[in-house]
C-alpha positions, 0 to 999 in steps of 0.5 A: 500500500502506497504511503499517502503524501501530506496534502492527501492526508490533510484533505482526508482529514478535512483540514483543507479542500482539494481545491486549496491543495491544488492551489498550494501545489501549483504555488509550490512549483513556482516557488522552489524551495518552499514546502507544501505545509508552509504554503498552506499556512501562508495562504491561511488554509490551515495552521501549523498546529493543525497540520502537525496534530493531524499528521500525528493522528493519521500516521499514528506517530506521537505529537510532541510540544517542544516548549516542554520537551527535554532535549539531550545535548548528546542527541544534538551532537549526533546530527550536524546543524546543517542537516537539521536545518535542511530537513527541519528536524531536531534530535531529541534523545537516544533510546536502547538498540541504537535508536534516535528519537527525532522531531519532524515537521514532515514525517513522510520525508523518507529522504530525511530519515535516510540522510540522518540514518546514514549520518549517525548510524542510528535508526530514526524514530520520528515524532511530529512537531510544528515547523516553527517550534523545530526551527526555534529549537534548532536555534536554541539547542545548537548553541550548546556546541558553540564556543561561549563567545558565539553564544553570548554574541547571539544574545546581545551585541555591543552592550555592557553593564556597569555595576554601581556599588556603594562607595564603602564597598568598592574596594572589597568588590574590586578585590573579589572581581579579580578572582573572576576575570574570565572575559567570556564568563563576564560577557555571558553574565552581562548578556544574560542580564541585558537579554532579560532587560530587553525582553521586558522580563521581570525575573531571570531564572538560571536553573541547573539540570543534570546535563545542562543549565536552563535559562528562563525568563518571566515575561508578562507573568509567564515563564518561557525558555530562552536557551540552554547553556553547557554544564561546564559554565555552571560554576563560573556563572554562579560564582560571577553572579554571587561576586557581583551581589557580594554573596559568599561564593564558598557557601553552597549549602544554604540560600543567600540573598543579595542585590546588584545595582547596575547601569545599562545605556543610562538606565539604573536598575536594581537586580535582587538576587536569590540563590537556592541549593538544588539537586544539581547545583545552585539555582539563581533568580534575578528580579529586575527592578527599575528604580527610576521607572515612571510611576503609573497613574490610576487610569494607567493601571487598568481602573475603569471609570466606575472602579476609579471613582470608587478607589478615589472615594476611599483614598481621598478620605483624611484618615482610615486604612486602605488595603490592596490585596492579591497574590505575589506579582499581582501589581499591588505595589504599583497600584499603591504607588499610583494611589499615593501619587494621586493624593500626594501634594506639598501640604501632605507628609507621606512616609513609606516603609518598603521591603525593598523600595521598588520605585523612587517617588519624588517628594515622598520619604521612603524607608527600606526595611532591614530585618537583619538589623532589627528594622522591622515593619512594626518597629519602624512603624512606631518610629514613623508615628513620631515623624508627624505623618499624614499618609503612611504606606506599610509595604506588607502586613506580615504579622499581627503586631504590624496590623494592629499598629496600622489600624491604631494609626488609621483611627488616630488621624492618619491615612494608612495604605498596606497590602495583604495576600488574599484571593479577593476583597471579602476574604481580606476581612476574614484574614484580618480576623484570623490575624487577631484584629478585633472586628470593632477595630477593623470596622472603625478603621477600614476605608476599603479594600482593593483586590486585583490580578494582572492579566496579559494585554493583547498585542496591538501589532497583531490583534484581530477581531472575530465572531465568537461561537456560542460555546465561547460566549457561554464559557465566558458568561457573556449573553448575546442577543439574537442577531447581535453577537459581540465581536471579541479579539485575539492575537495572531502572534508576531515578532513584537510579542514573540509569537504569544499574541500578548504584550504587556499587562493590565489589572482587573479589580474588585473594590469594596467600599466599607460603608455603614452596612458593611461595618455593621456586618463586620462587627456582627461577624456575618459570613463572607457570602452575606457581606459579598452580596451586600457589597455587590448590592452597594455597587462593587463590581466583581473581579471577573465582571471587571475582566469581562468588560476588558474582554469586550473592549478588546484588551484581553481574551476570555482564556487569559481572564479565566487563567488568572481569575478563579472560577468561583469569582465568575459563578457569583456574578450572573444568573439567567432570567428564566423568562426572557433569558437575559443575564441579570445580577444575583442580587436582583429580586426582579428581572429589570428586562421583563419584570419576572420575580427571581427570588433565591432566598427564603420567601418568609425571612429573606435569608439565603437558602440552599437548593437541597433544603426542604425547610428554612433553618432560620424560620422553619418555613417549609419550601413549596414543592410546587415550584422546584428550583433548577440546577442554577437555583432558578424557578422554572419559566413562567413561575415566580417564587415570592 
């Protein structure tokens, strides 16, 4: 039985039509050297991923994602780079009985298999990957066989960093640097740092593996592989970075922390260094902080008009405490800087306590916390209160002592800003109670809570609009009226965004304004869900709904929003009116579109009920069996439950 060609397989799979194949084949004749798969993708008939996965399925050959694959340096050495580029293949690893696993864009290319078999004396076992991924892997992994000078030459050209040391340590540092004078290693470390800066990375990871050293960067909140370095450079690179950060190069058993102030092309940056002993050596993470970066305004951090007004309402009060919450790396500090910049005037004395100071604010007294010498948040906060402050920024409430002092300061005439690590605005109240803050103290001091996440923005260079399917709208919780389907946006991937379709990040927010009703509920220890419903009734826009607004505006995608915001936050936002099918808020008792009564609480006492309850536990009334609730907690169409 004759082996079918690529075009025939794609037609059989329904990915392309016979007419589209004929067009591409005709084009292939006139453009010698271009592969059929490439032409089909260029003409928009299909995608690389569809081609690869279809080939894998039709030929019963495994598909492999090279972004997560482990590629052995020994396998790379078996196949010359010229041969790999000629046939668009990447060696993966060797197996028993002289078998070489390779990834191919076209596993039907028998000539390629024969050439590699002849060149390596290995039997070839193919896997399928996309052409783009293979070419990227070739570019990345064939660096392993190059001299150091060529590796770093490919990363950056003619750029150097200058270490900006404190004057009292210059002499000691210079003596240490003399111990690490190998120019290739110095250039390599400089290149790694410069590449991270130019790639907009927030963190650079140097991760020792068994047979190589992996270099990764975190860009727009996600990790991505950059390249692999030979194992033999591990010790030299680690020592160089530790010397630059004034760490103990002889100590490899315990974690160490340090910093490297650097200057590159006129920019002053602060690199926070963390080392961690691992199985294969010390892992290093370098966090890049631009200390002189321009502080964002409140509109620039991603606040909508409504949310912006709510934030202003809580930060423009003369006293009280404002909390910004979210996980690590969610932009809390940037948001607080924007708030402080908004209220900062020559008449206001602002003092910040930070660990570390991430940005320099003009006209603001910034204090760097140093717990090694006893300068903790709690200790420093007591001293700050004697400095006649109007506004105090406490970098983080790490313990009950700091939290108590901050709350006491807020009710004695100071406006206090701080951060906590919580999932949403309402759970912050529970977290403070668990820390030991008395409900009455919390109620009397809290102005409001801002919960936030960072989501990736669509790349403006490759963003395109499209009409979503019903499934996509349902997944997002977006209601589309008949004949009025909204346009959403997605990123195609380009050079500017590194093929991801995203470039930069913005915030999604949830702002709780602590009004008199919320204060009463805090003092009476009402459950979180009850406070949440009261907050939404008072105008709080849940985080997921704020994100959906940004999806509608073409700022981000549904997939990106749901990657960042928890599903439970989505579930509490909307329900479907069973009468007119419009999306309405959970707190609505009546549909505003058709007047249908939608009551999800006990008809007697008004308390929230669970779907499986037959009686109200609060007032003992029996729920009507004649009006059952569906799975969403909604009475059937045409009925009201009041």
